[in-house]
C-alpha positions in Angstrom: -13.6 10.7 -2.0 -13.0 10.2 1.8 -13.6 6.4 1.4 -11.1 6.2 -1.4 -8.4 8.1 0.5 -9.0 6.1 3.7 -8.9 2.8 1.7 -5.6 3.8 0.1 -4.0 4.8 3.4 -5.1 1.5 5.0 -3.7 -0.6 2.1 -0.4 1.4 2.2 -0.1 0.9 5.9 -0.7 -2.9 5.7 1.8 -3.2 2.8 4.4 -1.2 4.7 3.9 -3.3 7.9 3.7 -6.6 5.8 0.4 -7.5 7.5 -2.8 -9.0 6.2 -6.0 -7.1 6.6 -9.6 -6.8 5.6 -11.8 -3.8 4.9 -15.5 -3.8 5.2 -17.6 -0.8 4.1 -21.2 -0.5 5.1 -23.5 2.4 4.3 -25.3 2.2 7.6 -28.0 4.8 6.5 -29.1 2.4 3.8 -28.2 -1.0 5.3 -30.8 -1.2 8.1 -33.8 -0.5 5.9 -32.8 -3.3 3.5 -30.9 -6.0 5.4 -32.2 -8.5 7.9 -29.4 -9.0 10.4 -30.1 -12.7 11.0 -29.9 -13.3 7.2 -26.6 -11.4 7.1 -25.0 -13.9 9.5 -26.1 -16.9 7.3 -25.0 -15.1 4.2 -21.4 -14.6 5.3 -20.7 -18.2 6.3 -20.7 -19.8 2.8 -18.1 -17.1 1.7 -15.7 -18.6 4.2 -15.6 -15.7 6.6 -14.0 -16.8 9.8 -16.4 -17.3 12.7 -14.7 -14.5 14.7 -15.0 -12.1 11.8 -18.7 -12.8 11.5 -19.0 -12.2 15.2 -17.3 -8.8 14.9 -19.5 -7.8 12.0 -22.7 -8.9 13.9 -21.6 -6.8 16.9 -21.1 -3.8 14.7 -24.4 -4.0 12.8 -26.5 -5.1 15.8 -25.7 -2.2 18.0 -26.8 1.4 17.8 -23.2 2.6 18.3 -19.9 1.1 16.9 -16.4 2.2 16.2 -13.5 0.6 14.4 -9.9 0.9 15.7 
């Protein structure tokens, strides 16, 4: 339920500010035992993710600690 509420608030904020945005949700407790990080980088490129976005995602999933502002 928290994810739904947070998603709704973010969409509402972006609409009110007339800004573009992107949401990514990863279940980190399940992701690391199933995803190879190097494969993830190669997987995102064909879906036209911007290189800078891929870089941010890689920083988040490669480190032991991350936060999103």
